[in-house]
C-alpha positions in Angstrom: 121.7 74.6 64.3 125.3 73.0 64.3 126.2 69.9 61.8 128.8 67.6 63.0 130.3 64.8 61.2 133.0 62.3 61.5 134.1 58.9 59.7 134.0 55.7 61.7 134.6 52.1 60.9 132.3 50.1 61.9 133.9 46.7 62.7 131.4 43.4 61.8 130.9 40.6 64.3 131.4 38.4 61.3 133.2 38.9 58.3 131.0 39.0 55.4 131.8 37.6 52.0 130.0 37.7 48.6 131.4 37.1 45.2 133.2 40.3 44.9 135.3 39.5 48.5 135.3 39.6 51.8 134.5 42.8 54.6 135.2 42.8 57.9 134.2 46.3 58.8 132.0 49.2 57.0 133.4 52.4 56.4 130.6 54.8 57.8 129.8 58.5 57.7 128.4 59.5 61.3 126.0 62.7 60.9 124.9 64.8 64.2 122.2 67.5 63.7 121.7 69.8 66.9 118.9 72.6 67.6 118.6 74.2 70.4 120.0 71.5 72.6 118.2 68.5 70.8 120.5 66.1 68.6 119.5 63.6 65.8 122.1 61.5 64.3 121.9 59.8 61.2 124.3 57.7 58.9 125.6 57.4 55.3 128.1 54.1 54.6 131.0 54.1 51.9 129.5 52.7 49.0 132.7 51.4 46.8 130.6 50.4 44.2 129.3 53.9 43.4 132.7 55.4 44.3 131.6 57.3 47.7 134.4 57.7 50.3 133.7 58.9 53.8 137.2 60.7 54.6 138.7 63.8 53.4 137.0 66.4 51.2 133.6 64.9 50.0 130.5 66.0 49.0 127.9 65.0 51.6 125.5 62.5 49.4 121.8 62.8 50.0 119.4 63.9 52.1 119.3 64.3 56.2 116.2 63.8 57.7 115.7 64.0 62.2 112.7 63.6 64.4 112.9 64.7 67.8 110.7 64.8 71.1 111.3 67.6 73.7 110.6 67.6 77.4 107.3 69.7 77.1 106.1 67.2 74.2 106.5 69.5 71.4 107.7 67.3 68.5 110.7 68.8 66.8 111.3 67.6 62.7 114.5 68.5 60.9 115.9 68.7 57.2 119.3 69.5 55.3 118.6 68.3 51.5 121.1 68.9 48.3 120.2 72.3 46.3 123.4 72.5 44.5 126.9 71.1 44.5 128.9 72.3 48.0 125.2 74.1 49.2 122.7 72.7 51.3 119.2 73.9 52.5 117.9 73.4 56.2 114.2 73.3 57.3 113.0 72.9 60.7 109.4 72.5 62.2 108.2 72.6 66.0 104.7 70.8 66.7 103.2 71.1 70.0 100.1 69.0 70.7 
């Protein structure tokens, strides 16, 4: 199983303004999980209010789950979850109907 991730600034079509200020983009962590040629994607936005960045040496925050349909009508489900700081658990399952 391979995990890849990268930071990306998603630009807004229109500026978003609330009482705390105006945003023109959203810093986001894009996640790709690949197993046996099947890829799943997820995203985790940076949240300044909670001091959660997407750059540099960061701890991934939260769990990642995915589901994919294989060419033989199998369904693959996978999950990565935080066990402790800097340690992740991974589970995967295949269902064939």
